[in-house]
N, C-alpha and C positions, 0 to 999 in steps of 0.2 A: 407432533410441535417440527416449525418452523426450521433445519440447521444457522448456523452462525452467519453462515456466510457460501452462498450455494457456487461451488463450484464447478457442477458441472452443468453447472449452462454454457451457452459456444459466446461465449467472451469479443469474439475477429469479430464474427456476425451481429451484434445485437450493438444497439445506441442506447446505451443508458440514462443519457438526456433526454430522446425519448420515451423511456417508458422507466423514469422514477422509481417502481412501482418492481420492477423485479434485484433494485439494489439494497442490501442490507448489510446494516456497518460493518461484524462481525470485530475478532479480536486484532488489535496494532493493526499489525497492514494487508492481513488478510485481503485478496485482489490489487491489488495496488499497480501490480504490472500486466491487471487484464481485466481494469474494467473502461470500456471503449464511450465516445472518445473522447475520455479525458489522457486517459495513457498516450496516445498522441499527442496529447495538448501539454502535456506531466512532464513528460523522457524526457525531451531535448532542453528542459529546464534544471534537470535535477545532478552535481558536482557537486565532490564535496572532496576535493586531488591536496585543499590546502585553505588557508582562512580569507584570502583574497574572491577566492574564486566558493566558496562556502557564501560568503556577504553576495555575492554578485544572485548566486544559485537563493538561495532564500527569499532573496528582495524582490527578483522573477517570481516565483511560487507569490509570495503575500500578496505580489499586482494582481496574477491569476486569481488570487482569494479571494479580492474583496473582486474582483469581475462579477464571479460567479456567486458572493456574498449579494450585488448592487442586482445582479436579474433574482435574485433566490432560485439561484438553485442549488441545492443541499449535498448535489453527488458532488457535483463540481470543490462544494469546500473541502465535503469530506474524505475526498481524493486526493485534494494539496492536504492536509492534514497529514492523510496516509503514507506523503510522498516527502513530508517535511520529516515524519517521524523517524519516515528508512533513512534520510539525511541524517541525522542523530546517530541511529543504535549502525547504520552501516564506516556512520568516521569511528567511531568505538571502537568501534573491530576489529579495525584496522589498529586503533595504538592498543591496542588491548590483547595482539598476533598482529606477528610479526608480515606481511604481506595479507595481512585479513584471513589468512589461516588458522579457521578456530579448533579446526580434527586435523586431524592423521592418523591415518589405518596401520595397526602395530597385528603384527600376525593377527591378519583374517580380521583383525576386531577392531569394527571407528574409536575415536579413543579422544575426549577435549586437551587442548593440549594448552597448559596454565595458562594463564593470564601476565604478561609482562608486567613486572617491576615497575611503580607509574613513574621510577626515574627515567626507563629504556625506553618508557613512549616516545611518538613519535609525539614531542610537542605541535603541531602543524594540524595532525589529524584531530588531537583531543583540542584547538583549536575549532578548532572546524564541526565538532559536533558540539562544542558548547553553544555556538553560533546557532543551529538549529534546535537543539534549547533551548535558545529561550523564545527560537518564532516559534514554535511549536509551544510554547504555553503562551502567549498572544494570542492565537489562532483557538487551542482551548479554552479561554477564557471569553470568548469575542461573544456579544452579548446576540447577534443576530446570529450567532453560529446556531449560539447554542437552544437559542428558540427555533431556528428553523430541523432541528437535532433531533426536537420537541416531538416536534411536527412529522414530522417524518418518521417519527416509531412509535405513536398515532395509526398512522398514518398506512403505516406499511410495516412492523415488523412485529415478528411471531404470525405473520395473517399469511395461508396457502397462496404457492410465485401461481399467478397469472401462466401460461407452460401454454396457453394455447394455442398452437401454432409457429413454438417454437421447437424446432430438435434438437436432442439437452447432448451432451456428450460424454461419451462410455469413459470405462474402465475408473470414475471415481469414485476410490470408495467411501461408504455410510459414514460413516463420522464427520467424512468434510466433502456431507451433499445426499449423500445417496446416490447413487443409482437408481438411473431411469429404468421404469417398465419399457415397454416394446422396439420398435424401432430409436438407434443411439447414432451418433457421429463420430471422427475422429478426433480425434485429441489431435489438436497440429505445435506443432516446435514451435517454444517459447523465442527471442531473440536475447541478444546478450544483453546482456547491460552492461557499458562502458562506468566507470569510473572517477 
C-alpha cells in the first residue's frame, strides 16, 4: 500500500506540475511547504497577521486557486487548499496560545500549554482564522475542484509511485513514506516561514 504522503521524494528538485502522478493528497496540510513549484508560488501570498492581511492573503490565494482550476491543475488547487487550511490553523494557534507557542518543555518533558480562555484570545487572530475558514469552505465545495480531486484519486492515489530516475531523500521514517532502498539523497534545510 502506498503511503499517504511520500515525504521521501526530493521535492526541491522536482516539478510536480510536470509530474502530477507523484503528488499524493495526504492528510490536512501534508507537503504544503515541500511541493514545488507551488510552494514557491503560494508561500509569498500567505499571511495571517490580522484580518486585513488575512483578507488580502486569502483573496490572493483564491485567485491562484481559480487560475489552477482554469488550467485543470489539481495539484495547484490542492496545494492552494492546503495553504488556506494552514492560514486557518496557524491563526487559530496564535489565537489559542500566546505567541503561538503550543508546547513547552518542563523538566525535560514536552507538555501541551493549555488554550487561552476565549476572553483572553487575540481578536485579530480569531478573525483572521475565521476569514481563512470561510475561504477554505468555499474551496472544498468547489465543483470543479471536487471533480479534479476525484479524477486524481482514480488515476494516482493508492498506486505505486514511478520513481525511475529520481533519487529519494534518506532519513524518512517508514510511517512517513518509508526509507527507500539503495542510494539516497540528503535532506535539505527548509526555509523559515514568516507569519
